[in-house]
ROLUMLO-518416 format. One record per atom (N, C-alpha, C, O): x, y, z. Coordinates in steps of 0.1 Angstrom, whole numbers, plus 5000, padded with zeros to 4 digits. Each point is the difference from the previous one (the first is absolute). Example, Ala and Ser with C-alpha at 12.3 -4.5 7.8 and 13.67 -1.06 7.14 Angstrom:
// ROLUMLO-518416
513249435078/499150125000/500950125000/501050005007/498650114986/500950115000/499250115008/500550115001/
// end
This chain:
// ROLUMLO-518416
758384089687/499549894996/500249855007/501049954995/498549955014/500649915000/498849915005/498850035000/501849875004/499049865001/500549995016/500950065005/498249845000/499549925011/499449895003/498949984995/501649965012/499549835000/499649985011/500850035009/498149924997/499349995015/499049904999/499150004992/501349885020/498949925000/498750045002/499550105006/499649774984/498650054999/499450005012/500149915008/499050214995/499149955009/498449994999/499450094994/499849815013/498950005002/498850074993/498949954997/501650155002/499350164992/500450004982/499950094992/500649795006/500950014988/499449934990/500350004988/498749915020/499149884992/500050034985/500749964991/498050155011/499650024985/500850054992/499849984988/501450115017/501050044991/500849914994/500450024989/500049835020/500449904995/499449934985/500449984988/498349995022/499049984987/499950054987/499649944990/500950205010/499250054990/501650024990/500050044988/500949945017/501349924993/500249934994/500750004989/498449865021/499949874993/499350014988/500449954990/498650135011/499250014989/500450084988/499549994989/501450085014/500450084988/501849914995/500349994988/500449965021/500949874994/499149894991/500149974988/499249995018/498949844991/499550084986/499949944990/499950235013/499650034984/501350034992/499950004988/501150035018/501350044990/500549824999/500949994992/498849915012/500749864993/498949935000/499949885003/498950224992/498949944985/499849885013/500249884997/499350155016/499349845006/498950085012/499849975012/499750124982/499150055009/499249885004/500149965012/499149974978/499649895000/500049885009/499349915002/502050135003/500549875009/499750045015/500049925009/499550264992/499950025018/499249935004/499050004992/500849935017/498349985010/500350055010/499150015008/502250044999/500450055013/499250135002/500050094992/499349915020/499850155009/500550095003/501150014995/498550075012/501050085006/500249955012/501150005006/497549954999/499749945013/501149885000/500549955010/500049974974/500849865007/501050095001/500749985011/499850144980/501250065003/500749985017/500849925006/498250224996/500150015013/499949935014/500550035011/498949834985/500349885007/501249975000/500650035010/500049924980/500849994997/501650075004/501049945005/498750184993/501350045005/500150055015/501150025006/497550005001/499950055011/499249895011/499150015008/501549914988/499249935010/501749985016/501150055000/498049845012/501050065008/501349884999/501150005006/498449904983/501649934996/500150024985/499849914993/500650215002/500250034982/500749894992/501249985003/498449954988/501749894995/500250144985/500849964992/498650145006/500250054989/500250155005/499650015012/500950084983/500650145000/499750114987/499849984988/500250095017/500350184990/500450095009/499950025012/500850054975/500850115002/499550104989/499749984989/500350155018/499050124995/501350074992/501050005007/499250064979/500450104996/499650104999/498950004996/501650135008/499650145002/500550054991/501249985002/498650114986/500350114995/499850175006/499050074997/502049975009/499650135008/498250045005/499150084998/501349775009/498549985008/499049924996/499249935006/501150084981/498649954996/500349804993/501049974993/498349975010/499749834999/500550014984/499450064991/501849865005/499949984988/500749844996/500249944989/499850045020/499949794991/500249945019/500150075010/500049764986/500249935011/500849894993/500449994989/499849935023/501249924999/498749895008/499450065008/500249774991/499649915008/500849935000/500649994989/500149915022/500749974998/500049825017/499650035011/500749884988/500249955009/501349895001/500950014991/499349905020/501549955001/499649874992/498949974995/502449985003/499849834990/501849945008/500950085005/499149814994/500849935000/501049904990/499849904993/500950155009/501349924991/500549875005/500950015009/498649844986/500749915010/501449974999/500649935008/499850144977/501549974996/501350145007/501250005000/497950115006/500750075004/499650015015/500650095007/498449834998/500449995013/499150115009/499749995012/499950114980/499250115004/499050034994/499649954989/499850175017/498450094995/500650084989/501250034998/497850004997/500650144991/498650094992/499149924998/500750154999/498950074997/499549954986/500849994991/498250005008/499450014989/498750134996/499150055007/501149984983/499450144997/498849964989/500149954989/498550085019/498549934991/499950114991/500149974988/499750155015/500050114993/501050125002/500550035011/499750034977/500650184999/499450084987/500149984988/499450105020/499450104991/499950155005/499950055011/500449994976/500250175002/498750094992/499850014988/499750045020/499050064989/500450104986/500950074998/498249904994/500750084985/500950165000/501050034994/498250065016/500150085001/501650025006/500750104999/499549825006/501050025011/501749885001/500849975009/498850014974/500849914995/501450084993/499750114995/501749855005/501150054994/500550055013/501250034999/498549995011/500450105013/500749855006/499149975009/501749954992/500649895010/499449965006/500749925006/497850095000/498449945007/500549854999/500749955009/499249994982/500449854997/501049915005/500049885004/501250234993/501449935006/500150055013/500949965007/498250144998/500350025015/499649895007/500849925006/498150074993/499249875008/500449834994/499749895004/501250144985/500949865003/501250015007/500649915006/499850244995/501350015006/499649975016/500749925007/498250134998/499650035016/499649805000/500049955011/499949984981/499949825006/500949934998/500249885004/500750194989/501549934997/500750055014/500749925006/499150214999/500450065016/499549925006/500949935004/498150034998/499449875012/500649904999/500749965010/499249974975/500949894998/501350015009/500249915008/500650174991/501650065003/499649965015/500449895004/498950205002/500050045013/499549875009/500350005012/499149924985/499249845000/500549884995/499349904999/502150124998/500149914988/500149894996/500749905000/498150184995/499249904988/500749984988/500750094994/499049765000/500849974988/499950094986/500850044992/497949975009/500250044985/498650115002/499550025011/500150044979/498650064995/499750004988/500850044992/498049925003/499549904989/498450074993/499050025007/501249994981/498650014998/499849944983/500649954991/498350095012/499649974981/499650094992/499450085006/500849954980/499550094990/499749934989/500549914995/498450165002/499549964984/501250014990/500750105001/499749824990/500750004989/499650154990/500750074994/498449925006/499350144990/500850155010/500450114996/499749855013/499950165009/501250045000/500750005010/499750054977/501650054992/500050155014/501250035002/498150045005/500750105008/500549955011/501150025005/498149904999/500449925017/500949944995/500950045008/499949864982/500949975000/501550034992/501049934998/498750205000/501250085000/500450035012/501149955004/498050155005/500050025015/500849825008/500950015008/498649884989/500449975005/501449915001/500549955011/500150034977/501350004994/500950135000/501350004999/497850115003/501050115004/501250005013/501250045001/497649895009/500749975013/500249865004/499749955011/500749994981/500549885002/499549885001/500549905002/497950124995/499149855000/500549924993/500850054993/499049775003/500449974990/498749894998/499549925009/500350084983/498849884997/500349884999/501049954995/497649975011/500849885006/499149894987/499049945002/501850074982/499249964990/499849825000/499249944992/501749995018/500049854998/498349965009/499349914996/500350185015/499149975009/498150024991/499450105003/500149814990/498650045002/499350025013/500449965011/498650124987/499050035014/498949874994/499949954989/499550025020/499149895000/499250105014/500550085008/497849864988/499250075010/498849894998/500149924990/498750085019/499249935004/498950095008/500150055011/498849964977/498550075007/498949964998/499849914992/499250145015/498649924994/499949835003/500449925009/498750084978/499849824996/501249905002/499949895005/501250164991/501249915001/500450035016/500549895003/499650185006/500650005009/498749935011/500449945010/498550074989/499049925007/500049844994/499449925008/501050034984/500149924993/500949905009/499849905006/501250174991/501449915007/499849985016/500449915007/498450264997/500549955017/498449875003/499849945010/499650064979/498949905006/500749824991/499449895001/501950144993/500049874999/500749885014/500950055007/498849854994/500249905011/501349975002/500449915008/
// end
């Protein structure tokens, strides 16, 4: 029994979108998903993608995914990876698949000389928090996430 990680391919668009929907349901945020499978395919598999995905397989069966992109730290003067989504299907949990995806990204960071790997986690997601603490991830408690969307974003953009 083993896990393998591979780069997502264009034929994985429906699989990835399905994982995104399952993640949104798990996080109680399904009402916020307005992306389509075509949107995901266009973003991941265009000529110059700015976002990337890896697929985890357990004994040849798709088990989860990681969707990520490069960010930049001005303080460190180097790029890093921001992990947008990490999801393992319920039937494949507790097999080390999530940790394998994180290890895969950590190895990419080290091999490319990147400064860090970072992500957000919902504060109620205790199973994920336990995994993250077990691998040495540290919470950034002094930081508060800020976001603009919808009308607030449009209003700011339209200001003279």
